[in-house]
Residue frames as a rotation matrix with the C-alpha (Angstrom) as fourth column:
UNK 1
-0.186 0.158 0.970 140.01
0.660 0.752 0.004 242.70
-0.728 0.640 -0.245 38.64
UNK 2
-0.914 -0.199 -0.354 140.15
-0.089 -0.753 0.652 244.55
-0.396 0.628 0.670 35.32
UNK 3
0.063 0.940 -0.335 137.07
-0.709 -0.194 -0.678 245.41
-0.703 0.280 0.654 33.30
UNK 4
-0.722 -0.247 0.646 136.01
0.182 0.833 0.522 242.63
-0.667 0.494 -0.557 30.96
UNK 5
-0.220 0.628 -0.746 134.14
-0.909 -0.409 -0.077 242.49
-0.354 0.662 0.661 27.68
UNK 6
0.183 0.356 0.916 132.12
-0.032 0.934 -0.356 239.48
-0.983 0.036 0.182 26.55
UNK 7
-0.803 -0.525 -0.282 133.30
-0.325 -0.010 0.946 238.17
-0.499 0.851 -0.162 23.18
UNK 8
-0.513 0.715 -0.474 130.12
-0.522 0.179 0.834 236.23
0.682 0.675 0.282 22.37
UNK 9
0.413 0.779 0.471 127.28
-0.883 0.217 0.416 234.28
0.222 -0.588 0.778 23.98
UNK 10
-0.418 -0.594 0.687 128.14
-0.797 0.603 0.037 231.17
-0.436 -0.532 -0.726 25.98
UNK 11
0.781 0.596 0.187 127.29
-0.384 0.694 -0.609 228.68
-0.493 0.404 0.771 23.23
UNK 12
0.007 -0.834 0.552 129.72
0.192 0.543 0.818 226.13
-0.981 0.100 0.164 21.85
UNK 13
0.109 -0.021 -0.994 130.86
-0.859 -0.506 -0.083 227.31
-0.501 0.862 -0.073 18.39
UNK 14
0.943 0.286 -0.168 130.87
-0.328 0.738 -0.589 224.86
-0.044 0.611 0.791 15.51
UNK 15
0.364 -0.838 0.407 133.83
0.165 0.488 0.857 222.46
-0.917 -0.245 0.315 15.53
UNK 16
0.033 -0.465 0.885 136.31
0.979 0.195 0.066 223.35
-0.204 0.863 0.462 12.81
UNK 17
0.747 0.215 0.629 135.71
0.369 -0.922 -0.123 227.09
0.553 0.323 -0.768 13.12
UNK 18
-0.340 -0.911 -0.233 138.16
0.841 -0.184 -0.509 229.62
0.421 -0.369 0.829 14.52
UNK 19
0.864 0.479 -0.155 137.90
0.496 -0.756 0.427 232.45
0.088 -0.446 -0.891 16.99
UNK 20
0.002 -0.885 0.465 140.58
0.537 -0.391 -0.748 235.10
0.844 0.251 0.474 16.44
UNK 21
0.615 0.122 -0.779 141.87
0.777 -0.261 0.573 236.65
-0.134 -0.957 -0.256 19.67
UNK 22
0.438 -0.564 -0.700 144.59
-0.213 -0.822 0.529 238.80
-0.873 -0.082 -0.480 18.14
UNK 23
0.468 -0.279 -0.838 146.87
-0.882 -0.204 -0.425 239.05
-0.053 0.938 -0.341 15.11
UNK 24
-0.324 -0.628 -0.707 148.73
-0.575 0.725 -0.380 235.90
0.751 0.283 -0.596 16.18
UNK 25
-0.896 0.152 0.417 146.29
-0.305 0.470 -0.828 234.25
-0.322 -0.869 -0.375 18.59
UNK 26
-0.300 0.791 -0.534 143.38
-0.765 0.136 0.630 231.95
0.571 0.597 0.564 17.79
UNK 27
-0.314 0.300 0.901 141.06
-0.580 0.690 -0.432 229.35
-0.751 -0.658 -0.043 19.31
UNK 28
-0.742 0.059 -0.668 140.75
-0.537 0.545 0.644 226.27
0.402 0.836 -0.373 17.09
UNK 29
-0.078 0.833 0.547 137.24
-0.976 0.047 -0.211 225.13
-0.201 -0.551 0.810 17.90
UNK 30
0.774 0.500 0.389 136.86
-0.490 0.862 -0.131 221.41
-0.400 -0.089 0.912 18.54
UNK 31
0.233 -0.766 -0.599 140.37
-0.893 0.076 -0.444 220.71
0.386 0.638 -0.666 17.22
UNK 32
-0.752 -0.644 0.137 141.01
-0.631 0.646 -0.429 217.95
0.188 -0.410 -0.893 19.78
UNK 33
0.139 0.907 0.399 137.51
-0.956 0.227 -0.184 216.41
-0.257 -0.356 0.899 19.90
UNK 34
0.667 0.152 -0.729 138.39
-0.508 0.809 -0.296 213.35
0.545 0.568 0.617 17.85
UNK 35
-0.174 -0.853 -0.491 141.37
0.031 0.494 -0.869 212.65
0.984 -0.167 -0.060 20.13
UNK 36
0.032 0.184 0.982 139.75
-0.826 -0.549 0.130 213.54
0.563 -0.815 0.134 23.44
UNK 37
0.924 0.355 0.143 139.13
-0.374 0.753 0.542 210.00
0.085 -0.554 0.828 24.68
UNK 38
0.581 -0.780 -0.231 142.66
0.574 0.594 -0.564 208.90
0.577 0.195 0.793 23.74
UNK 39
-0.200 -0.640 0.742 144.14
-0.168 -0.724 -0.669 211.99
0.965 -0.258 0.037 25.40
UNK 40
0.382 0.453 0.805 142.15
-0.860 -0.146 0.490 211.31
0.339 -0.880 0.334 28.56
UNK 41
0.988 -0.015 -0.153 143.20
0.051 0.970 0.239 207.65
0.145 -0.244 0.959 28.66
UNK 42
0.246 -0.969 0.030 146.86
0.543 0.112 -0.832 208.54
0.803 0.221 0.554 28.11
UNK 43
0.010 -0.172 0.985 146.67
-0.510 -0.848 -0.142 211.23
0.860 -0.501 -0.096 30.76
UNK 44
0.884 0.404 0.234 145.80
-0.402 0.404 0.822 208.63
0.238 -0.821 0.520 33.40
UNK 45
0.647 -0.713 -0.271 149.20
0.695 0.697 -0.176 206.98
0.314 -0.075 0.947 33.03
UNK 46
-0.178 -0.691 0.700 150.95
0.217 -0.722 -0.657 210.35
0.960 0.035 0.278 33.38
UNK 47
0.198 0.351 0.915 149.03
-0.723 -0.577 0.379 211.21
0.661 -0.737 0.140 36.54
UNK 48
0.962 0.111 -0.250 149.63
0.053 0.820 0.570 207.75
0.269 -0.561 0.783 38.02
UNK 49
0.218 -0.965 -0.147 153.37
0.855 0.261 -0.448 208.44
0.471 -0.028 0.882 37.83
UNK 50
-0.889 -0.458 0.020 153.28
0.410 -0.813 -0.415 212.14
0.206 -0.360 0.910 38.75
UNK 51
-0.082 0.967 -0.241 150.01
0.997 0.082 -0.013 212.95
0.007 -0.242 -0.970 40.57
UNK 52
0.201 0.281 0.939 148.35
0.259 -0.939 0.225 216.35
0.945 0.198 -0.262 40.55
UNK 53
-0.085 -0.250 -0.964 149.47
0.996 0.004 -0.089 218.47
0.026 -0.968 0.249 43.50
UNK 54
0.911 0.366 0.189 149.01
0.342 -0.928 0.148 221.96
0.229 -0.070 -0.971 44.95
UNK 55
-0.094 -0.995 0.039 152.33
0.859 -0.101 -0.501 223.77
0.503 -0.014 0.864 44.67
UNK 56
0.267 0.088 -0.960 153.30
0.751 -0.644 0.150 226.79
-0.604 -0.760 -0.239 46.77
UNK 57
0.828 -0.037 0.560 153.54
0.345 -0.753 -0.560 230.29
0.442 0.657 -0.611 45.38
UNK 58
-0.231 -0.957 0.174 156.70
0.434 -0.261 -0.862 232.32
0.871 -0.123 0.475 46.06
UNK 59
-0.262 0.206 0.943 154.65
-0.656 -0.754 -0.018 234.03
0.708 -0.623 0.333 48.79
UNK 60
-0.953 -0.222 0.204 154.03
-0.301 0.642 -0.705 230.71
0.025 -0.734 -0.679 50.52
UNK 61
-0.093 0.986 0.140 150.36
-0.817 0.005 -0.577 230.30
-0.569 -0.168 0.805 49.55
UNK 62
-0.517 0.007 0.856 148.99
0.259 0.954 0.148 227.03
-0.816 0.299 -0.495 48.21
UNK 63
-0.873 0.215 -0.437 147.93
-0.487 -0.385 0.784 227.29
0.000 0.898 0.440 44.57
UNK 64
-0.119 0.933 0.341 144.20
-0.722 0.154 -0.675 226.61
-0.682 -0.326 0.655 44.19
UNK 65
0.757 0.370 -0.539 144.59
-0.652 0.483 -0.584 224.61
0.044 0.794 0.607 40.97
UNK 66
0.366 -0.655 0.661 146.55
-0.152 0.658 0.737 221.35
-0.918 -0.371 0.142 41.30
UNK 67
0.656 -0.231 -0.718 149.04
-0.754 -0.177 -0.632 220.63
0.019 0.957 -0.291 38.54
UNK 68
0.386 -0.680 0.624 151.55
0.174 0.718 0.674 218.17
-0.906 -0.152 0.395 37.20
UNK 69
0.250 -0.408 -0.878 153.82
-0.867 -0.497 -0.016 217.89
-0.431 0.766 -0.478 34.16
UNK 70
0.594 -0.298 0.747 155.14
0.406 0.913 0.042 215.56
-0.695 0.278 0.663 31.50
UNK 71
0.891 -0.376 0.255 158.03
0.137 -0.314 -0.939 215.92
0.434 0.871 -0.229 29.10
UNK 72
0.049 -0.983 -0.174 161.74
0.693 0.159 -0.703 216.70
0.719 -0.086 0.690 29.53
UNK 73
-0.919 -0.327 0.218 160.94
0.106 -0.740 -0.664 219.83
0.379 -0.588 0.715 31.55
UNK 74
0.010 0.943 -0.333 158.19
0.882 0.148 0.447 220.63
0.471 -0.298 -0.830 34.04
UNK 75
-0.211 0.012 0.977 156.98
-0.141 -0.990 -0.018 224.00
0.967 -0.142 0.210 35.30
UNK 76
-0.044 0.138 -0.990 157.16
0.897 0.441 0.022 224.35
0.440 -0.887 -0.143 39.08
UNK 77
0.223 0.147 0.964 156.34
-0.242 -0.949 0.201 226.92
0.944 -0.278 -0.176 41.72
UNK 78
0.245 -0.186 -0.951 157.81
0.883 0.448 0.140 227.20
0.400 -0.875 0.274 45.21
UNK 79
0.799 -0.026 -0.601 159.02
0.377 -0.758 0.533 229.74
-0.469 -0.652 -0.595 47.73
UNK 80
-0.231 -0.971 -0.055 162.16
0.441 -0.155 0.884 229.93
-0.867 0.180 0.464 45.56
UNK 81
-0.358 0.162 -0.920 160.12
-0.654 -0.746 0.123 231.16
-0.667 0.646 0.373 42.58
UNK 82
0.764 0.635 0.111 158.83
-0.288 0.489 -0.823 229.85
-0.577 0.597 0.557 39.27
UNK 83
-0.234 -0.851 -0.470 161.03
-0.888 -0.010 0.459 227.71
-0.395 0.525 -0.754 37.07
UNK 84
0.749 0.323 -0.579 161.30
-0.560 0.775 -0.292 224.69
0.354 0.543 0.761 34.83
UNK 85
-0.174 -0.809 0.561 163.18
-0.908 0.353 0.227 221.65
-0.382 -0.470 -0.796 36.05
UNK 86
-0.366 -0.033 -0.930 163.77
-0.704 0.663 0.254 218.14
0.608 0.748 -0.266 34.65
UNK 87
-0.794 0.016 -0.608 162.75
0.318 0.863 -0.392 216.34
0.519 -0.504 -0.690 37.84
UNK 88
0.323 0.944 0.066 159.56
0.183 -0.130 0.974 216.13
0.928 -0.303 -0.215 39.89
UNK 89
-0.385 -0.551 0.740 160.32
-0.582 -0.478 -0.658 217.91
0.717 -0.684 -0.137 43.19
UNK 90
0.443 0.626 0.641 157.98
-0.895 0.274 0.352 215.53
0.045 -0.730 0.682 45.05
UNK 91
0.987 0.013 0.160 159.62
-0.019 0.999 0.036 212.30
-0.160 -0.039 0.986 43.91
UNK 92
0.182 -0.973 -0.144 163.06
-0.477 -0.216 0.852 213.37
-0.860 -0.086 -0.504 42.72
UNK 93
-0.197 -0.175 0.965 162.43
0.600 0.757 0.260 211.36
-0.775 0.630 -0.044 39.55
UNK 94
-0.993 -0.116 -0.037 162.23
0.032 -0.537 0.843 212.59
-0.118 0.836 0.536 35.98
UNK 95
-0.228 0.952 -0.206 158.82
-0.731 -0.307 -0.610 213.79
-0.643 0.011 0.765 34.88
UNK 96
0.207 0.355 0.912 156.85
0.325 0.854 -0.407 211.23
-0.923 0.381 0.062 32.86
UNK 97
-0.831 -0.487 0.269 157.80
0.376 -0.135 0.917 211.18
-0.410 0.863 0.295 29.19
UNK 98
-0.348 0.726 -0.593 155.54
-0.679 -0.632 -0.375 213.24
-0.647 0.273 0.712 26.97
UNK 99
0.058 0.430 0.901 153.20
0.346 0.838 -0.423 210.84
-0.936 0.336 -0.100 25.16
UNK 100
-0.823 -0.444 0.356 153.78
0.459 -0.150 0.876 210.99
-0.336 0.884 0.327 21.38
UNK 101
-0.076 0.880 0.469 150.10
0.943 -0.089 0.319 211.82
0.323 0.467 -0.823 20.81
UNK 102
0.552 0.221 -0.804 150.46
0.597 -0.778 0.196 214.90
-0.582 -0.588 -0.561 23.01
UNK 103
-0.342 -0.814 -0.470 153.44
0.152 -0.541 0.827 216.19
-0.927 0.212 0.309 21.05
UNK 104
-0.750 0.109 0.652 151.79
0.661 0.144 0.736 215.55
-0.014 0.984 -0.180 17.68
UNK 105
0.321 0.947 0.005 148.64
0.944 -0.321 0.074 217.39
0.071 -0.019 -0.997 18.71
UNK 106
0.437 -0.215 -0.873 150.62
0.334 -0.863 0.380 220.42
-0.835 -0.458 -0.306 19.89
UNK 107
-0.660 -0.751 0.008 152.77
0.234 -0.196 0.952 220.47
-0.714 0.631 0.305 16.74
UNK 108
-0.582 0.473 0.661 149.80
0.796 0.169 0.581 220.17
0.163 0.865 -0.475 14.39
UNK 109
0.520 0.793 -0.318 147.68
0.841 -0.540 0.030 222.77
-0.148 -0.284 -0.947 16.21
UNK 110
0.114 -0.573 -0.811 150.58
0.185 -0.790 0.584 225.24
-0.976 -0.216 0.016 16.21
UNK 111
-0.836 -0.434 0.337 151.13
0.369 0.011 0.929 224.64
-0.407 0.901 0.151 12.51
UNK 112
-0.132 0.879 0.458 147.44
0.968 0.015 0.249 225.22
0.212 0.476 -0.853 11.78
UNK 113
0.715 0.386 -0.583 147.69
0.580 -0.793 0.185 228.53
-0.391 -0.470 -0.791 13.64
UNK 114
0.915 -0.334 0.228 150.68
-0.034 -0.625 -0.779 229.63
0.403 0.705 -0.583 11.57
UNK 115
0.396 -0.808 0.435 153.60
-0.885 -0.210 0.415 228.50
-0.244 -0.550 -0.799 13.74
UNK 116
0.745 -0.150 -0.650 155.69
-0.304 0.790 -0.531 225.93
0.593 0.594 0.544 11.92
UNK 117
-0.038 -0.907 -0.419 158.20
-0.021 0.420 -0.907 223.58
0.999 -0.025 -0.035 13.55
UNK 118
0.067 0.101 0.993 156.85
-0.933 -0.345 0.098 223.71
0.353 -0.933 0.071 17.11
UNK 119
0.057 -0.106 -0.993 158.14
0.175 0.980 -0.094 220.77
0.983 -0.168 0.075 19.15
UNK 120
0.613 0.240 0.753 157.18
-0.591 -0.492 0.639 221.13
0.524 -0.837 -0.160 22.83
UNK 121
-0.388 -0.732 -0.560 159.52
0.031 0.597 -0.801 220.00
0.921 -0.328 -0.210 25.58
UNK 122
-0.989 0.148 -0.002 157.08
-0.006 -0.059 -0.998 220.74
-0.148 -0.987 0.059 28.42
UNK 123
-0.301 0.954 0.007 153.42
0.100 0.024 0.995 219.97
0.948 0.300 -0.102 29.02
UNK 124
-0.964 0.080 0.254 151.85
-0.266 -0.290 -0.919 221.56
0.001 -0.954 0.301 32.08
UNK 125
-0.414 0.859 -0.301 148.61
0.395 0.467 0.791 219.89
0.820 0.208 -0.533 33.17
UNK 126
-0.880 0.235 0.413 146.11
-0.468 -0.580 -0.667 221.75
0.083 -0.780 0.620 35.35
UNK 127
-0.592 0.723 -0.355 143.06
0.645 0.690 0.330 220.16
0.484 -0.034 -0.875 36.98
UNK 128
-0.823 0.383 0.419 140.25
-0.473 -0.871 -0.133 222.67
0.314 -0.308 0.898 37.58
UNK 129
-0.570 0.751 -0.334 137.21
0.810 0.581 -0.077 221.88
0.137 -0.315 -0.939 39.71
UNK 130
0.307 0.766 0.564 134.16
0.613 -0.613 0.499 224.12
0.728 0.193 -0.658 40.18
UNK 131
0.965 0.113 -0.235 135.12
0.250 -0.658 0.710 227.37
-0.074 -0.744 -0.664 41.91
UNK 132
0.134 -0.982 -0.136 138.83
0.607 -0.027 0.794 227.26
-0.783 -0.189 0.592 41.04
UNK 133
0.990 0.138 0.005 140.41
0.100 -0.693 -0.714 229.93
-0.095 0.708 -0.700 38.88
UNK 134
0.074 -0.990 0.118 143.72
0.984 0.092 0.150 231.11
-0.160 0.105 0.982 37.49
UNK 135
0.509 0.117 -0.853 144.69
0.264 -0.964 0.025 234.74
-0.820 -0.238 -0.521 38.00
UNK 136
0.992 -0.124 -0.015 145.97
-0.063 -0.398 -0.915 236.91
0.107 0.909 -0.403 35.18
UNK 137
0.350 -0.929 0.118 149.60
-0.017 0.120 0.993 236.18
-0.936 -0.350 0.026 34.33
UNK 138
0.532 -0.323 -0.783 152.12
-0.845 -0.141 -0.516 236.05
0.056 0.936 -0.348 31.51
UNK 139
0.894 -0.369 0.253 153.97
0.341 0.928 0.147 232.90
-0.290 -0.045 0.956 30.41
UNK 140
0.768 -0.633 0.096 157.50
-0.453 -0.644 -0.617 234.24
0.452 0.430 -0.781 30.61
UNK 141
0.493 -0.626 0.604 159.63
-0.530 0.335 0.779 231.54
-0.690 -0.704 -0.167 32.29
UNK 142
0.782 -0.186 0.595 160.58
0.517 0.726 -0.453 230.07
-0.348 0.662 0.664 28.91
UNK 143
-0.139 -0.958 -0.249 163.95
0.513 -0.285 0.810 230.86
-0.847 -0.015 0.531 27.35
UNK 144
-0.969 -0.216 0.116 162.70
0.191 -0.365 0.911 231.74
-0.155 0.906 0.395 23.86
UNK 145
-0.266 0.922 -0.282 159.49
-0.054 -0.307 -0.950 233.70
-0.962 -0.238 0.132 23.39
UNK 146
-0.611 -0.017 -0.791 159.66
-0.772 -0.208 0.601 232.98
-0.175 0.978 0.114 19.65
UNK 147
-0.898 0.314 -0.309 157.73
0.193 0.911 0.364 229.75
0.396 0.267 -0.879 20.20
UNK 148
-0.227 0.898 0.377 153.96
-0.545 -0.438 0.715 229.77
0.807 -0.043 0.589 20.75
UNK 149
-0.776 0.214 0.594 151.84
-0.474 0.423 -0.772 228.46
-0.417 -0.880 -0.227 23.59
UNK 150
-0.488 0.660 -0.570 149.36
-0.356 0.446 0.821 225.67
0.797 0.604 0.017 22.77
UNK 151
-0.820 0.270 0.505 146.55
-0.512 0.052 -0.858 225.12
-0.257 -0.962 0.096 25.29
UNK 152
-0.643 0.558 -0.525 144.07
-0.073 0.637 0.767 222.21
0.763 0.532 -0.369 25.07
UNK 153
-0.478 0.583 0.657 140.74
-0.876 -0.259 -0.407 222.13
-0.067 -0.770 0.634 26.97
UNK 154
-0.634 0.352 -0.688 139.10
0.079 0.915 0.396 218.90
0.769 0.197 -0.608 28.10
UNK 155
-0.572 0.456 -0.682 135.95
0.816 0.397 -0.419 218.54
0.080 -0.796 -0.599 30.19
UNK 156
0.276 0.775 -0.569 133.96
0.822 -0.497 -0.278 221.32
-0.498 -0.391 -0.774 31.81
UNK 157
0.425 -0.082 0.901 133.74
0.652 -0.662 -0.368 224.64
0.627 0.745 -0.228 29.95
UNK 158
-0.099 -0.524 -0.846 135.76
0.878 -0.447 0.174 227.63
-0.469 -0.725 0.504 31.10
UNK 159
0.955 0.253 0.152 135.90
0.294 -0.866 -0.406 231.36
0.029 0.432 -0.901 30.55
UNK 160
0.038 -0.993 0.110 139.33
0.999 0.036 -0.019 232.31
0.015 0.111 0.994 29.27
UNK 161
0.793 0.135 -0.593 140.40
0.257 -0.958 0.126 235.82
-0.552 -0.252 -0.795 30.25
UNK 162
0.170 -0.698 0.696 142.41
0.984 0.084 -0.156 237.29
0.050 0.711 0.701 27.39
UNK 163
0.651 0.054 -0.757 144.12
0.401 -0.872 0.282 240.53
-0.645 -0.487 -0.589 28.33
UNK 164
0.941 -0.309 0.138 146.72
-0.068 -0.571 -0.818 242.88
0.332 0.761 -0.558 26.99
UNK 165
0.147 -0.987 -0.070 150.36
0.242 0.105 -0.965 243.76
0.959 0.124 0.254 27.53
UNK 166
-0.723 -0.312 0.616 149.62
-0.469 -0.432 -0.770 245.09
0.507 -0.846 0.166 31.03
UNK 167
-0.857 0.386 -0.342 147.82
0.511 0.728 -0.457 243.36
0.072 -0.566 -0.821 33.87
UNK 168
-0.528 0.661 -0.533 145.40
0.128 -0.559 -0.819 246.30
-0.840 -0.501 0.210 34.16
UNK 169
-0.865 0.203 -0.458 144.36
-0.501 -0.314 0.807 246.18
0.020 0.928 0.373 30.48
UNK 170
0.125 0.981 0.149 140.74
-0.921 0.170 -0.350 245.18
-0.369 -0.094 0.925 29.72
UNK 171
-0.806 -0.348 0.479 140.10
-0.233 0.930 0.284 241.48
-0.544 0.117 -0.831 29.11
UNK 172
-0.216 0.723 -0.656 137.99
-0.806 0.248 0.538 239.62
0.551 0.645 0.529 26.65
UNK 173
-0.230 0.249 0.941 135.93
-0.652 0.679 -0.339 236.81
-0.723 -0.691 0.006 28.17
UNK 174
-0.277 -0.024 -0.961 136.30
-0.905 0.342 0.252 233.88
0.323 0.939 -0.117 25.78
UNK 175
0.568 0.509 0.646 134.29
-0.691 0.721 0.040 230.70
-0.446 -0.470 0.762 26.38
UNK 176
-0.510 -0.707 -0.489 136.37
-0.833 0.548 0.076 227.55
0.214 0.446 -0.869 25.96
UNK 177
0.571 0.793 0.213 134.75
-0.809 0.588 -0.019 224.18
-0.141 -0.161 0.977 25.45
UNK 178
0.336 -0.354 0.873 135.74
-0.113 0.905 0.411 220.51
-0.935 -0.237 0.264 25.47
UNK 179
0.378 -0.277 0.883 138.15
0.820 0.544 -0.180 219.91
-0.430 0.792 0.433 22.59
UNK 180
0.984 -0.046 0.170 139.04
0.042 -0.877 -0.479 223.55
0.171 0.479 -0.861 21.94
UNK 181
0.208 -0.970 -0.128 142.71
0.960 0.177 0.215 224.42
-0.186 -0.168 0.968 21.41
UNK 182
0.980 0.031 -0.197 144.02
0.020 -0.998 -0.059 227.95
-0.198 0.054 -0.979 21.94
UNK 183
0.207 -0.941 0.268 147.31
0.977 0.211 -0.017 228.96
-0.041 0.266 0.963 20.29
UNK 184
0.998 0.063 0.001 149.11
0.063 -0.995 -0.075 232.26
-0.004 0.075 -0.997 20.78
UNK 185
0.183 -0.983 0.006 152.56
0.870 0.165 0.464 233.51
-0.457 -0.080 0.886 19.88
UNK 186
-0.212 -0.349 0.913 154.45
0.823 -0.568 -0.026 236.23
0.527 0.745 0.408 18.02
UNK 187
-0.604 0.013 0.797 153.04
-0.135 -0.987 -0.086 239.65
0.786 -0.160 0.598 18.86
UNK 188
0.396 0.855 0.334 150.52
-0.581 -0.048 0.812 238.05
0.711 -0.516 0.478 21.22
UNK 189
-0.025 -0.457 -0.889 152.98
0.240 0.861 -0.449 235.79
0.970 -0.225 0.088 23.03
UNK 190
-0.827 -0.407 -0.388 153.22
0.466 -0.109 -0.878 237.85
0.315 -0.907 0.280 26.24
UNK 191
-0.228 0.833 0.504 149.58
-0.411 -0.552 0.726 238.86
0.883 -0.042 0.468 26.58
UNK 192
-0.817 0.084 0.570 148.18
-0.548 0.193 -0.814 238.52
-0.179 -0.978 -0.112 30.10
UNK 193
-0.177 0.770 -0.613 145.64
-0.481 0.476 0.736 235.71
0.859 0.425 0.286 30.40
UNK 194
-0.846 -0.036 0.532 143.81
-0.509 0.353 -0.785 233.68
-0.160 -0.935 -0.317 33.03
UNK 195
-0.600 0.694 -0.398 140.74
0.301 0.656 0.692 231.58
0.741 0.295 -0.603 33.77
UNK 196
-0.285 0.621 0.730 137.60
-0.808 -0.565 0.166 232.80
0.516 -0.543 0.663 35.55
UNK 197
-0.564 0.085 0.822 136.12
-0.628 0.601 -0.494 230.57
-0.536 -0.794 -0.285 38.29
UNK 198
-0.908 0.194 -0.371 134.88
-0.133 0.705 0.696 227.30
0.397 0.682 -0.614 36.84
UNK 199
-0.156 0.942 0.297 131.12
-0.962 -0.213 0.172 226.77
0.225 -0.258 0.939 37.06
UNK 200
-0.317 0.138 0.938 129.49
-0.506 0.812 -0.291 223.70
-0.802 -0.567 -0.187 38.56
UNK 201
0.426 0.518 -0.742 128.77
-0.905 0.246 -0.348 220.80
0.002 0.819 0.573 36.22
UNK 202
0.145 -0.344 0.928 129.50
-0.127 0.923 0.362 217.26
-0.981 -0.170 0.091 35.13
UNK 203
0.038 -0.196 -0.980 131.18
-0.991 -0.132 -0.012 216.26
-0.127 0.972 -0.199 31.89
UNK 204
0.902 0.421 -0.099 130.69
-0.431 0.893 -0.131 212.77
0.033 0.161 0.986 30.39
UNK 205
0.495 -0.788 -0.367 134.45
0.165 0.500 -0.850 212.24
0.853 0.360 0.378 30.03
UNK 206
-0.467 -0.868 0.171 136.07
0.099 -0.244 -0.965 214.09
0.879 -0.434 0.199 32.93
UNK 207
-0.011 0.534 -0.845 133.30
0.972 0.203 0.116 214.36
0.233 -0.821 -0.521 35.52
UNK 208
0.906 0.378 -0.190 133.34
0.421 -0.854 0.306 217.54
-0.047 -0.357 -0.933 37.62
UNK 209
0.102 -0.950 -0.293 136.70
0.410 -0.229 0.883 218.64
-0.906 -0.211 0.366 36.20
UNK 210
0.984 -0.094 -0.149 138.32
-0.174 -0.383 -0.907 220.67
0.028 0.919 -0.393 33.48
UNK 211
0.364 -0.913 0.182 141.73
0.579 0.375 0.724 219.45
-0.730 -0.159 0.665 32.41
UNK 212
0.935 -0.152 -0.320 144.01
-0.322 -0.738 -0.592 221.90
-0.146 0.657 -0.740 30.63
UNK 213
0.425 -0.839 0.339 147.13
0.780 0.530 0.334 220.76
-0.460 0.123 0.879 28.79
UNK 214
0.919 -0.169 -0.357 149.52
-0.267 -0.932 -0.245 223.63
-0.291 0.320 -0.901 28.06
UNK 215
0.585 -0.708 0.395 152.40
0.794 0.600 -0.101 222.92
-0.165 0.372 0.913 25.71
UNK 216
0.882 -0.376 -0.283 155.54
-0.353 -0.926 0.133 225.04
-0.312 -0.017 -0.950 25.65
UNK 217
0.497 -0.867 -0.041 159.08
0.532 0.342 -0.775 225.10
0.685 0.363 0.631 24.35
UNK 218
0.997 0.048 -0.067 160.78
0.082 -0.484 0.871 225.93
0.009 -0.874 -0.486 27.63
UNK 219
0.470 -0.883 -0.011 164.44
0.412 0.208 0.887 225.00
-0.781 -0.421 0.462 27.21
């Protein structure tokens, strides 16, 4: 695990403020708070059609964080590798359609962060429970790195690990809270990032869970 540096104390920043992570990376604090209940309600229909599941890594290990997708393309992991595909490998059916509210949120957040014209065609949903984590990685299965990544946090807080161009580079430890939206692209698009183990807790909306919606232009 690389050395880490705390960015600030673990206190929720004021909604409407911004935390700069790099020249083209920012956390929009509380950006999704007003829509959180609607996002959560809409999410239930997505998960009813395509439930969260633990996919296999290329090495044959079960991923600790269950995931699902909505939109024309969905990110998948298997012994064959990482890729986007239009169908759910569990059901053989198309992934659930991306709810319009999801796409609008991603577009508007990207625009606020300086990335105009972002229309996602993939939304990866991760369900974190206390003790689960996401190791450092780059998002590089997309065809065009010119589009940003938009990541929405709902529920339990998390510590976002924001690294550099190499896996061994030092990481910032960035607290993320319910309603925060992180956006990164341009020069920061291929920075390594991850999530430290989620702490125990209960959230009024999501219970003992953190839901992360990650929007991408994959195709």
